N, C-alpha and C positions, 0 to 999 in steps of 0.2 A: 492460385497455385496451391500451396499446402494448407491454406485456410479451410479447404473443403474436405481434407483427408482424414485427419489423425484418428478419429474413432476406430478406423479399421486397423490401426497399428496395434492397439492393445485394448480390446473391448473390456477387459477386466478392470481397467483404470477409469472407465467412463463415469461410473457411479461416484467414485471418490472425487473426481475432478469437478463434478457439478455440485458438490456440497458447498454450503455457505462458508464464507470466510469472515473472521473477526480480526481486528487489529491485535497485535501482540508485541511485547517488548521484553528485553532481557538486559541484564547488566553484563557487559563483556569487558574484561580487563579495565575496570574503572570507567568504562564508557557506556554509551547507550546504543542498543541495537533495536531498531524498529522494523518490523515486518508484518507478516500475517500469520495467524494460527487458524487451523481448521476448527470449525464449530464442533463441540463434543458430539460424538456419535450416540444416538439413542439406541435402545435395545432393538428397534426395528430397522435401523439403518445399517449400512455396510460397515465392516470392521476394517477401518483404514489403518495402514501401516504408517507409523510416525516417520517423518523424514530422518535420514541418517544424521543430519546435522540440525538439531532442533534450534540452534542459535542463529541459523542462517536467516537473513532478512533482506531488507531493501536499503537501509541506511545505518551506518555505524558512525556515531559521533564519539571521538576519542578525547581523552583528557588534554591532549595537545591542541585541541580545537579544530582538528582536521575532520572533514566530513567525507566519508567514503560511501559512494552509492554503488550498490551491487546490482549490476544490470542483468536482467533476464534475456536481453537481446544481444546478439553477436554483432560486433562492429567490423565490417569489411570496407569501411570508407564511406558508407552511406549516412552516418551520423547519429545512430541511436544513442550512443553514450552521451552526446551533447543534448539530445532531445529529452532523455530521461532525467538528466541533470537539471535541465530547465524546469521540468515539472516539479522536482524536489525543491530547487532553489526558490521557486515562486511561492510555494506554500510554507516552506521552513523559514524563509527569511534569511538564508545564509548569504555569505559573500562568496563570489566566484573564486577568490584566492584560497578558500578553504577546500575546494572541491577536487575530489579524485573519483574516477569511475573504474571499476574492475568488473570483468566478466564473472558471472556466477553460474553455478550448476549444482546438481545433486539434490534438488528439492522441488519436485514437480508441483507440490501444493503451492509453493511460492512463485515458481517461475514458469509454470505451464502456460502456453500461449492460449489466451482466452478465445481468440478468434478461430483457433483450431479445435475448440472444444475443451481445452484445458488439460487434456490427458497426457501431453508431452511438451517439454520445453523445445522451442525452436524459433528460428528467425527466417522469415520468408514471406512471400506474397505481399510485401509492403505493409506488414501488420505491426511493426515495432511500436509506433506511437499509439496506434489504436488499441493494442492490447495493454498498454502501459498507462494510458491517459488517466484513468480513474485511480488505480491502485497506488501508483507512485505519488500522485498528488495527496491521496489519503494518508500515505505513510509520512510524507513531509508535514502535513497538517497535524498528524498525531504527535510527531516528535516536537513540533513547535508548542503544542498545548502542554506537553509533559515538561518541557523546559520552562515554560511560563509558570506552571504549577510549582516547580522546584524553586524558582526565583522568588515567587510570591511567598512561599513558606519560609525561605531563608530571610527575606527582608520584612516579614510580618506585614505584608500589604495585600490588599485584594488583588486577585489575578487580573482584574479589569484595569489595574493601574500599571501593569507590566506590558511593555511593547517589545517587538522584535524587529530588527532591521540591520542589514549589513553584517550578520553573524554575531550580533551583540544583543543582550537583554538589558533593558533600562526601565526605571520606573519614574514616577512623577517627582520623587524625592531626590533624584540624582544618583541613586544606586545604579551600578553597572556591572555586568559580568559577561564573560564569553560563554559560548556553548560548552566549551571544554570544562569551564569552571563548574557548570551545573550538570554535566552529563551523568556522573555517577548518581547524584541525588535524583535526577529525573528518572533514571531507570527504576528507582524504587517507588515512584509515584503511581497512583492509581491510573489505570488506563482510562482515557476519555470514553464515555459511553456513546457519545456522538461526536463526530468530527465535522466541523463546519469548514467547508472549502471557501476560498476567497471568491468574491463576486467578480465575474469577468471584467467589470468596469474598473476594478482595482488592480488588475494584472499589470505588472511592470516587466516581467520576463517573457511570459507567453505572448507571442505576437509582436515582440519588440524587434523592429526592423533593423536596429543598430547593433543588436547582439550578435557577436561573432563566435565561432566555435572555440571552446576552451582548449581543445587539443591540437589546434593548428601549429602552435609553437613547437610542440614535441615532434611533430612530423617534419617541421622545417629544420630543426637542429639535430635530428637523428636520435633523439632519446626515446622515441616511440618504439616500443618493443613488439616485434613480430615473432612468429614461430621460428623463422630462419635465424633469429638472433639468440635462441635459447642455448645456453652454455651450462653444462653440468660437469661435475668432476668425473673424469674418465669417459666422457661422452665419445661414442663411436658414431660414424656416419655410414649409412648404407644407401646404395642405389639398387634398383631392381631391374633385371632384364625381363621385360614383358614380351609376350608373343607378338610378332609383327602383324599377325592377322587376328582379328577378333574371333574368339571362339576356339582358338588353338590352345594346346596344352603342352607342358614339358614332356618330351619323350625320353630324353637322356641329356646329361651334360657332363663336361669334363672341366674340372676346376684347377687342374694342375698348373697351367700357365698363369691363371689369375692369382693363385696363391704365391707365385714367385714375385709378384709386383710388390715392391717395398711399401710397407704400410698397410697392406691387406691383411686382415686378421682372420676372416671367415668367409666362406662361400656356402650358402645354405639354400635349400629349396623351401619355398613357402607356397601356399595355395595359388598365389597370383603370379608366380614366376620364380626366378633365381635371384637371390639377394647377395650382393657383394658388399662385405662390411670392411671398413677401413678406419684407420686412425684419423683420417680427414677425407674431405670430399674428393680431392684429386686422386688419392690412392684408390678410392672406391670406383671412380670413373675409369681410371686406367685398368683396374682389375676387371671391370665389366667388359672393356674392349678386348681383353685377352681371353675372356671366357668363351668356351665352345658349347653351344646349346643346339640340340636337335629337337625340332618342334613337331608335335603330332597335329596336323592340320585337317584331319578327317572331318571334323565338325566345324571347321572355320568358314567364315564368310569370304568368298573368293571373288565376288563380283566387284566391278568398279562402280563409281558413282554414276557414270554415264548409262550403264546397263540398268542400275536401280531406277534412275529417273525415267528411262524408256518404259520400264514396267509400270511406273506410277502413272505416266501419261496414258498408257493403254487402259489401265484400270479406271482412270478418270472419265473415260468415254463409255464405261460400262455402268450397270446399275449399282447404286450405292448399297453398302452392306447394312448400314443402320441410319436412322433418321434422328438428327439432333433437334430439329425444330420444324414444325409444319403448321401453317396457318392458311386457311382458305384452301384453294386447289391450284397450286402453282402449275401443275402439268396441264390442266385444262385451260388455264389462262394463257399459257404459252402457246398451246395449239390453236387458240382463237385470236392470238395477238396479231395486230396489223404489221408489226415488225418485231423480229427477234434478234437481239444482239448477243454474240457469243465471244468468249475469250478464255484463254488458259494461262495461268500464272505458275511459274516454277521458282522454288526456293531451295537453295543448297544447304548442306550441312554447315553449321557454324560452330567454331570453337569458342570457349569462354575467354581464353587468352588473357587471364588476369596477370597483373604485374608480378605477383609473388607466386611461383609455381607451388604445387602441392607439397606438403611436408607435415610431419608429426613426430613427436618424441615420446618414447615409452621407457619407464624405469620401474623395476620391482624393488621394493624396500625390504629390509631385513625381517620385518614383521609379516611379510607376505602380501602387503597391500601393493597396489599398482597405481602409478601416476601417469597420466597421458596429457601431453601438451599439444595443442593444435587449434586450428580454426574450426571449432566445434559448432557448426550451424544447427545441428540437432543433437545436443550433448547427451540426452537421455538414451537415444538410440545407440550412439557410439559407446556409451558406458556399458550398455548391455552386451554389445558385440565384443568389446575389450574383455569384459568379465568372462564371457564364454570361451574366448581364445585362451585366456590365462588360467581358466579353471578355478575362478574365485567368484565370490558373490558380488553383485553390482555395487553394494554399499562399501566394498573393499577397494573400489576403483575411484580415484579422484580425477575429475576432468578439469584441467587448467584451460580455461577459455581464453585464447590469445587473440589479439587484434590481427587482422589479416589484410594483406595488400591486394584487395580485390577478391571478389567471389562470383558475383553475377549468377548465382545458383549452383556453381560447381561443387560447393562443399556440402550440399544437402543430398547426400548419397545414402541410400537405404542400407547398403552393405558395408558401410564404413570406409571403404576405399583405402586411402593412405593411412588412416588410423589403424585399420585392421592390419595393414602391412607392417606398421611400426611394432605393434604388439606381437605379431607373428615372428618377426625377425628377433625381437628380444627373447621370445620363448625359444626360438631355434638355437640361439647361442647360450641357452640356459641362464639367461638374465645376468650374465657375468659383468655387464656394464650397461648403462643407459644407452639407447640407440635413437639416433635421428635418421628417419628415412626422408631423403630429399630428392624430389624429382627435378630433372633438368627441364629447360624450356621445351626441348624436343620430347621428353617423356610426357610432359603436360599436353603438348599439342597432339601427340599420337596415342594418348592413353584412353581415348574414348570419352563418353559422356557429352555428346554434342547436341546442339539444337537440331532436331530432326529435319530432314529434307521433306518438303511437301509439294504437292501439286493441287491447285485450285482450278476447277472447271466451272464456268459461269454461263448462265443464260438469263437474259432479262427480256421481258415482253412489254411493248408499247402498244397502246390502243390507237385508233385512228386519229385521236386528238393529241397524240404524243404524251399521254399519261402513262407513268410507270405502273403497270398492273401485275407484273409477275417477276419473281426473283428466285433463281435456283442456284445453289452453290454446293458443289460436290468436292469434298476435301479428301485427299489421299495422302497417307503418311503413317509413320510409326507411332505407337503409343509410348508415352514416357513412363506410364505407371504399370503397364501390363507386366506381370511376373514379379512385381515388387510388393512390399507391405502396403503401398499406397493404392493397390489395385481396386480398393473400394470406390475410387473415383469413377470407375467405369460403370455406367448405368445403361441398361438396355443396349449394350454393345457400343456405347459412345464414351470415349475417353474425353472428359470435359476439357482437359488441357489441349486437346487437338482442335476443338471447335470454339473455345471461348473467344469472344470478339467477332465471331461470325454468326453464331447461333443467337446472340443477344443484340443484334444490330437494332438501333433505336428508330430507324426510319419507318414512316407510315406507309407501308406497302401492304396491300390487302392480301396478296397471295405469295407466301414465302415457303420455300423448302430448303433446308440445309442438311446435307447428308454427309456421311463419313464412311470411308473404307480404310480399315486399318491393315497395314502391311506387316509381313514377317521378314525382318532383316536383322542380322546379328551384329550390326553396328550399335554399340551402347549409346543410348541417348538419355538426355536429362533436361530439366527445366533450365532455360537460358533467359536472361533478364527480360522480363515481360512475357515469357512463356508463349502461349498460343497466340497472343496478340502480336508477336513479332512478325508473323506471316499473315494472320487474318486481317489486321488493320491495313496492311499494304494492299492485299488483294481486294478487300471490300471497298476501300476508299478510292483506289485507282480505277476499279471497274465502274463504280458509281460515277466517277468523273467521265468515263467513256460514254456512259448512258446519257449523262447530262449534256455532253457535247453533241451527241446524236440528236437530242431534243432541241438544242440550240439555246439553252438557258444559261444563266449565270451560275457558276458552281456554288457560290455562297448563298444567293437568293433561293435557289432550288432546294438546297439542303435545309435552309431555315423553314421552308414550306413543309418539308418532310418531317421536321422535328417539332411540329406543333404540340404533340403530346409528350414531349421530353424537354421541358423548359430549362432543365439544368444544362443539357447539351447545347441548347440554343443560346443560353446566356454565355457559355464559355466561347462558343464560336463567334458570337457577336463581339465580345470583348477583344478577341484576337483580331477580328476584321477591323474594328474601330482603331485599335492601336497600330495596325499595319497600314492603315489607309487604303483598305481594299477598294473602296468606291472611287478613289482618285487614281489617275494613271500612274503606273510604275515609272521610275526614271528611265531615260533613254537607254535602250539595250538591255533592260531588266524585265523579268517576267515573274509572275507570282503563281503559286499553287497552294492549295489548302487541304487540310484533313482534320477530322475530329474523331476522337475515339475514347471509349471508357474502358479502363482496366483497373482492377484492384480497388473498385468503388470510387475511383477518381476519374474526372473527365478532363482531357487535355486536347487543345487545338493547336496545330502548328500552321503557320503561314510562312512559306519559304520564298525568298526573293533571289533569283538566280540570273546569270548570264550564260551564254554558250560561247566556248572558245574552241573553234575547230571541231565541233561536235562533242566537246566535253563540257559537262555542266560545272559551273563555278557557283557555289552557294555563298552568297555575300551576307545575307541577313536573314534571321529567323525570328519571328514573333511567336511567343508562346503564351497561352492563357491556360490556367489550371484552376479547377475547383477541387480542393482536397479537404473540405471541411475547415475546421479551425486551424489556422496557420500557426502552429506552435513555434516554429523557428522559420520565419520568412526567408532569412538568408540561406538556410540549409535547403529549403524548398527551391529557391532560385538556383542554387548550386546543383541540385539533383535534376532539375529541368535542363540546365545547361549541359551537365554531364550526360544525361539520357539522350539529349539531342545529338551530342557528338558520338555517343556509343551507337545510336541507331543510324546515324548518317554514315558512319564508317561501314556498318554492316551491309548497307544497300549499295554503296559505291564500289567496294572492292573486295569485301571479305567472302571467301569461299574455301571450304575444306573438301578436298577431293580424294577419292580412292582409285587406285589402279590395281587390279587383281586382288582386291581386298586389303591393300596396304595404303596407309595415309601418305600422301605426297608431301604435305607441308610439315615443317618442323620448327620454324622460328619466324620472327617478325619480318624477315627478308622475303619470305614466300607467302606468309599469311599476313595481310596488311590492314590492321585497324587504322582508323583515321589518323593522319599525320597532323601535326600542330598547324602547319601552314594551310591546311584545308578547313580548319575550324572557323565557322562563320561568327559574326556578331550575333549574340542571342539576347533578346529582350524578353524578360519574363514578367507576366502580370498575373496576380493572384486574385481570384474572385473572393470578395469578403463573404464569410460564412460563420454562422453560429452553430452549425452542425458538428457532430463528433468528428475528429480527424480521420481521414482515410489515407491511402497510400501515396507516396511520392518517389520511392526508390526505383520503381519500375515504370510507372505510367508516362514518364517523359520520353520513352523509347519508341512506342509504336507508330505515332502519327507523323513523325518527321519524314520517314521514307516515302509514303504516298504524297505528302505535300511537295516534296522535291520532284517526284515522278510527274505529278500533275502540272508543276511549273515547266518542266521540260516539254510536255505536250502543248502548253500554252505558248511556248517559244517556237512552236512549229515543228518540234521534234516528234518522233514516233512514240507510241506508248511502250513503256519498258515493262515487259511481262516476264522476262527471265532475269533473275538476279544472280550475281551482282551486276550493276550497271556497266562496269568495265568490260564484262564479258559480252553483254548485249550490244554495247556501243563501240566495241573494238578499241577501247582506250587503254 
């Protein structure tokens, strides 16, 4: 996803982002702050601008012995706060009772995402642990060494006699102190010239299968704060009337009746619609209901999803616009093949449907500075947008990174979306009060930014001996990044997010052609959990199963043969097959299907065990195997595989967002139906042991569950499901 992008966002920052980093420390309110500082610029190097907050860092140890970890990664439920805390606790030697984690922003040198090139802070593409693995361990180790040095100096003993464990410092003579006791003195100690990290053999936190998330209790008892919980003195709440058709604009509006609603304070036009501001949410909603707006729909999208899909299917039968991958000569191999197998797969628009709808809070202070609270997935970008709207410098804008009740890619929007709305509304009412813009569920469902609709057209060629000798995949759909700051992802006419998972299939096929035709539709689209792999994995793994069935081979054995040159994929698939008992018969009335897929540098295999109930698939058990490098938090990895399985399963069973005459039909969970709890199967997760650097887990659990279920349905004697959702294809 975004890990391929960001140099195109702000090329001027690339040079500074790639400069070396050194550990740095400061004394803050009697405590110790450890982070990183940029290496001094030489006369020949770039002239870097120092961060707005030079004391910002990764770890703050306070005199009260609390340890606050400042996270560069945004937590929307996927667990990076716990992951980063694990890295620090491991090296620092802290006790979990000391730990708190807060979202940080405003210092790209510290928080820039390394896997995105370091030029901007952001969370996405399942990069949280990978971008943090080295630097947060280094910060923890540096803090540990400085605390040890302070204790050794205080007790007049060699540093080698001081040990750290459970948040305490002790020496061989019986001296003891807390981190808080030594924090101020540690801040004055010399920085370690080299930081030695713990040997993996000595890890007690990283890889600990018994370690549970430290923030679970706060979520259970309601003390976990989200943007929806933000309360400020004098806070007003706004809702926005958006155009019902994408691409429409405000032509005129009449606020008279809305202003008569008790509690409504203002009705103002902003670039994205008409905002109704009230003393509370109910007043704002009732005011919006009373509002009269005339929309200019001259440039609006007026087609329905059925018409859009018909156009896609027609284009899929035509020549591809661009080529994403070509090896050998697929066209020639198909023309000379003894048998050609063809299929077309259709994928609808999908909403993110996160539990917490979009929201943001903006307040201007008396000194002219601006504060913005929200689920800031790319805070640097939102900071710049907010500054531009408010007419201030970016360093005058403080971004408060809040935890969020689900995201799935929805909050990584280049134009700022609800953040821009909050600042725009605050400005429109002349900053007389802080403003929370809160979307309703219906606003969220109908506000755009969907997983694009796609069509895949396939042709596979078999020779006279039933060998798979040709593979052609033509993909038709919208570009997520076209017309955005992320447009640099498009290379030679190919948007990488449209073809990922299809253009890099690991199977040993001599002649491969993967093509793309990008469509022009005014429905706003965005990355959706696992991005391109949400459709490519289903299409590729389902069609491959069709081909294998035509050959008459075992789906597992044939895939293993095709994966000879990809041992990592083969190992994951083998682990899943072994744990699921693939080579033994399924229980009476049960049927199995499998799929394996790589996304975000992790490989995941799913084996689904189902039964059929009057033509409806019932998914009973799912076996998952994952190779994600070093398993920093095994329990979190299992949770993400379980959650990704449920998320992906819901999307293929019943989720579909449809348009009629350009307007979205669905508005809430009654008509847009993610997986219900009674349909969640038993999920058994198995992690491949690895010493490689960590890779992604937040998204890779999604793609391969869909085709595994589809292949199980085919194994049960059902037909191949080529049109999603399954409820539509199967009439359930």
